[in-house]
C-alpha angles and dihedrals in degrees: 000000000000090000093048095051097072090047091051091050091050092048091050091051092051091047090051090050092052091047091050091053094043098045108024116124129221128245093273133067107295121189103220113232096009112153128214125195113241094220134050119270113285094019115159127175094234091058093062116107103165138022122196120193117193123193122231109286092009124141095196133034116281087213140353131215116203136180118235124179089345095307128101121241134180097243100180147075081013132345113268138150113269129224099245093200093058092048092050091048092056093046092048092052091051093045096048100029131102136179133224117226115254103163141357095192113109089203090065098053091096089060088066097039088248099130116108092253093057107027129086112227124216119192122185120191133182136198114335092013094289109168108237097171136358117178136169110216118208135172128331119285121200119330099330109345130100142220110251140183123209114231104166091093096041136291099325120198093203117116111207132186118217126188091212115108095237092149090056091047088057093048093252121137126227114284123239133202089253094060106117096167120046117239119260116230114233130200092228090086089066098039115113100231097175109128111222121250106254118185112211095153090113092058116129097184134034126190116195116194125187132161107297099004146057130191132183126206127196125200117230136162091290095046131255121358131169116261116248111295093002123127130359112324118237096024119115119239112254099230092181091055093051091047090052091058093057093042092051095058095087145060091303090070107109104234113196096195146307124279128210108271089204088070098061093134092048091048093048095247100109087082102011117208094198123057143156123208119191115193110203127213090257091056096255120131133217117198133195124191127205142188131183130211108197096157087118106042091193091057105026114165136189132210128216129192131180126228089231113091107236126196106258098021113246133208113186119215115211137183111250088251092060093038091056089058090063098034105028124184119252088273088065091053099041133023098248116218125225122243106267110244121174117208093230089054093052108068095120138023136197122197120188128180138141093005091305127115134196122186125179135165143177138207110246133346099277104129089216092062114108120240119241115222108222101171135072096029099216128156090245127101120254115254100232095190091058093046091049089050092053091046091050090049092051089056090054107038106153124174120228097205145346140224130224107251139041104251111118095174121209112358110240098178141008132201122195126186124195138185130220094309104073091187094054124097114278115273092213129024123186120185120195124201136181133298121316123252092269092056095253136081122027134270114241140179110217129190120267098032139067089211123105114239135193122237120197115259089238091055093052092045090055092046104044097056125173111248092246089059092065093051131076100249096214111102090211097037111171095015113117120206089238091059093059112102097178146348124224122197122196132179129208115245137171090282097043131263119358131181115259105174142320140214112225126195117217111178105305093338131090126208135191111232118197112165106309094337120101123192126183115241131207101266095205093051091046093051090047090054091048090054090052091047092051088055095049110122146185109256098182147331109296124227127218133053104247111145122240113267101183132042124198122193121192109204116214136155120267089251087066094045099275128257120342122206128196125185117205138191124233114288114267119186086348094304135101135200122230109227130205131162090255102038150006122220135192102243122217113190146047102289095150116067120227107217093198092054091050097046118122118247113264 
């Protein structure tokens, strides 16, 4: 009970605060419980002809709904079909709603988000521009209501609370105490996003066009088959993928929103690069046009337009997931085959790209056998998990699409696989070019075909690894701090390397040795530094040609891998580079001990 009491007091205080805000009166005479209709006298939903919604602080409507030939449309910012149910819901709430007086003090309007800079304004007019309702909508009141201010009879200072979910009817969420910026109303809430039901089940021919390729299918007794010379030879038609196209062209298609049809060039639909053409049994044709904006991979979106001129014109915006149902990659049209790789022909691999080269090999075909990293020859351990991942990927390379033609363009990367005879010609060669015609995925020449294929960007990213990615980045990988028996530090002088000092382990104690002098160190601090040193890693390839000025050798028994030596440049901006004959790395970590910091307290 003692623990519950403070919680109860806090809850009571919060409840009192809410009640104060909900029921406080202004400075003038306020009739408690008095109700005000939200709309002008005689308002009826069927009399409405136009609805203007203005965002907080706006001087012009953010969007306009208008009635044309008895049906509602979104008239601004661009013409689009309106969701009649959502329009009627808003009008019904205004027609039937009322608000209870909370304050008549103009100075308190900001407390309810009812000032012009924070309120959303809704104006409903009828024939001849007659104002039927004009309401400023502020923050949430109660569970789903809102604070409102009536404007159809002038700039009222009355703050009312309605239980009607007007915010929800405008597509606005509930407000919270943390909202610093008022929400902006958007026309999307009133767009009719339902895709029409289009029956193409009687189609006898389907032409699928995408950037760089075109394929035609004809329907026979056994289903769809590519027309003569169309599509990649030897690959089975993906009947499920073709069926998905026809099933998607209906109300089940998940439309994300509507785009401005006046921006066809900007959307990529003025000269669409994707299209579907269904030829029906009666000779008629239905066409669908598509465009894809993948400039932001995390929020890629597609656009779809019908060949039928709608009134108003409509461009459907889809997520890439939904768009791919209508315009699938080649893998959705054909069952793409993997590149054939026999285990006995894959005992070594060479990967070259961007002036970098990785070479690794193994003895035998046992999948449990570790790969040996031959190039580059760096003093870092091979990352077996990464090499196994690349090897597994090479056994399962599968294109996602193709292009018509045989021009790969400049080669950006090459993969060669060999069998037991390292001097023999490669058993498999894969050449990778630049981006595909659509701006995504990568062109590739694969063995067994003169055609140019497309590999997924993710596949190429996993394949063309930087050399540092296939190495364990820790300079002392595998060396535990407890295995270190001593540390020797040398500095480069005019006559070469010369001893500076050493850390010597004697039992559980550590000593600093400088010439003939021995000083006891703080064992805990020394072990802590060793643990940091064992975690020091290469973070990138270092630039410059400064010679190493300090050399640190970590002594360890052969059972722990033997001594490890790291040479480092002078510190610059608090960082050093680790230098070997074959490479220079940016070093992150405390590889050089500081005797003063490790000294035992006197």
